[in-house]
N, C-alpha and C positions, 0 to 999 in steps of 0.2 A: 543684819538682815535676818529676820525669822517671817518665813511664810505661815500665813494663818487661814488660808481660805484657798480651796482648790475648785473649781468648776468645769464641769464636763459640758461640752457643748457640740452640735453641730454645725454651726455657721460663728462665724466671726464678723459682725456688723455691728453698726450703730445700735440698731434696734435690740439687738442681744445683749449688748454692754451695759445698757441702761436697764433691761430686766435684772440682769445679775447686780447692779448697783441698788436697785430697790428693793430685792430679794435680802441683799447684805442690810440695808437698812432696816428692813422689816425684823431681821433676826435680832440685830443690835438693839431694838427698841424694847422687843419682849425682854431683854438682860437689863434693862435701863441704861443701854449705852446708846449714845446718839451720835453717828458720825458725822462730822464735818471737816474733811482734810482741807487744809490750806494750801497744800501744794503738791502737785503731781510730778515726778520724771518720769519720761517715757521718750519712745521714739518718735518717730513722725506719722504714727497711724493716725489718719483725721479720725476714724470711727471713733477711736479710743479716746481722743481730745474732745471730740464733739458731746461724746456720752457724759465725762465727766463735767465738762461745763454746764450740762443742760442741767444734771442733777444735784452739781453743788457749783451753784452759779459765782460764789465768791472765790473759787480755788484759784490757783495760780499754776498754768501749765508750763514746764520748764522741759523743753525739749533736751534730749541727751546729747553733750558736745561730740562724744564718740561717734555718734551716727553723722551728726552736722559733717564732723572732718571728713568722716568715710565717703560721702556723697559728693563730695568736692573732688577727691583722690579719683573716685570712679568716674567724675566727669574728666577730669585731666587724661586720664588713661583713655576713655571713649573717643575724645578729641585729637589724641595722638601728641600730647603735649607734655607726656611723663618725661623724655629727655632734656625738656626746657626746666624743668623744677625739679628733678632729682639729680644729686649729685652724681658724678660717673667718673672713674679713673681709665675707661676702657680708650683704646686709641681709635676707635672707630667713632668715637662722638666728637665729631667736628665743630660743634656748636661753639662759638668765641666764648672765652672765660667772661667778659664784661656783660654778654648778653644773657648768660645763666646766671649771674648774679642779679642782673636787673629782673628776669624772670622769675628766681627763687623768692626775692623780695617782694614782687607781685602776688604770689602764690601766698606766702606767709602771712602776708597782711590780709588775704581773704581768709585764712584760717583765724587769726587773731581778732576778726572781727565780734566773734562770738564772744571775746574774753573782755573785751575794753568797754568803757560806758555807753550804754545803747544811744544816749542822745548824739554821739559823734560818729554813728555808725554810717550814715548816709556820707556827709562829707568826707569821712576818710575813705571809703571806698572811691569816690569820685577822684580824689588825690592821686589813688593807687594807680587807675586807671589811666588817667592822664599821664603820670610818671613812669609807670614800670610794666605797662602792657607788652608782651613781648610782640616782635615783630613775625608774625606767623597769622594766617588767616582764622585758624581755630580760635584765636586768643578772643577776638569779638564775641564769638559764641560762648565762650566761656563767662564772658562779663555779661552778656545778656541774660545767661544761666542764673548767675549769682545776683543779679538786681530783680529779674522776675519771679525766682524762687524764694528769696532771703533780704534783700536789703531795700526794695521801695517800699516806703511806709505805707504809702496807700493802694498799691496793688499786688504786693509780693504774694505766693501762695501761703509763705508761712511768716507773720508779722515779726518782727525781731525781738518782741518782747516774750515770745515763748523760746526762741533758741539761743538768745544773748544771755551767758551765764555768769555776767559780771557779778551780779546780786550773790550769787552763791560762792564766787571768790572772798568777795568780801566778808561774807557772814558763816565762811567755812562750813559750807554745805555741798553735798556731793553735785559734782558737774556731770555725772555720767550714771547710767544705770547697768554698768558692766555686771555687777554682782548678781542682778536680776537674770541677764543672758546668762551668765555662768551657771545660777542654779537651773534655770530651765534645760540647759544642757548635762548636767549632772542628774536630773530626773530623768531625762530622756533614755539613759543608759538602764535606769533600774528596771525597765519593763521591756518584755520582749515586743517584736512586732506584732502589731493587733491581738493584743492580749484578750483574754475571756475578762468579761465585765467583771464576774465575781474575783477574778485573780488580780483586776487592776483594784479593787477597791481594797482588797486584803494588802497589797503591797503599799497602797498610800496610806493605811493605818499605820503601818509600820513607819513610812517615813514622817509620819504626823508624830508617832510618839518620840521620836528620833529627835524632831525640831522642838518637842515641849523639853527634852532634855537640854537640848542646846541653850533654850531659853532660860533654863532655871541656872544653869552655869553661866551665862551671860550676865547674872546678876552678882555675881561673884568677883568680878573684875572688870576693870575698864579696857576694853578693846583698843590695841594700840595701831595707830594710823600705819599705813604703808609708807615706807621713807620715802621713796622716790616721789611717791602723790604729794606727799608733805613738803619736801623740797620742791617741787614745782609749784605748789601753791603759795610758799615762802616768795619764790622769785616772781611770782605774778603780783603778790602784793609789793614788791619792791618797785616793779616798773609802773604800778598804778601810782604809789606815792611820788615817784620821779615826774610822772605826767601831771601830778597835781601842783607839784612845785614849779611847773614850766621848764623842766629839763629835758622832755620829750614832747613834740607833739604829737597829733593823733595817730598820724600815718607811722612814725616812729615809733610808737608803743604799740601799735597792732602788729607790726613786723616782729619786733621784739617778744610779744606775746607767743605769736605764733611760732618763732622759735623756740620758745621756753617748753613748750609742751610735747616737742618731738614726735608728731604725729607720722603715719606712714599707713600705706595701703595694706589691710589684710584682708587676705584673699581666703574665702572660708571654703 
């Protein structure tokens, strides 16, 4: 990833993002460059998604898988269901083993929905709710949250065409935008709190020169993939192949995919 454009704004809303994109288009056109991105990987910020779809109507919005999984982990924690879905060797955990296994499969299938073919998402989650919902009153609230936020194709807040990353797996594309998040964190360490405008611009110019150097270096070699990420992708592709052969049904596929990605709650 090579950052190309830095924008200073006083607000972060759809109107501002649209203006930024129009400015970028205008700058590009002056240099004979016409921006027409086909894909955007981003978090679930609706103003960002709306701005890009309005300026680039043909773009495909791909929500970050990490942010999807974290939203489910946070909801589980909020509802007091963590002990059901998280493995524990504590003697204080009195949840029966069979109940934990069932609940774990229920949660893994929720994670896996983002990884399976989108045309089987709704039926798969219906099966998961019928077969594996834990015997806890908050479990129904989690089911309702998942359906209303992600799963219901007619009324969910985020349609599964945006957060399902099955096409990214099949076509070897990024499933997450963690590299962008990481760069933002690094950039934040370069500046003091409330820097003077001129000092800010000076540091930004230094960073730009460094990134230009990185871009030149990147032309000299092919970047190597992260081994653990490559291994996970290979496992996911293997599971999808088994599903196509009829060796796994939709629910089994979702559970196994959810298990393969090894997610956990990240506390910031």
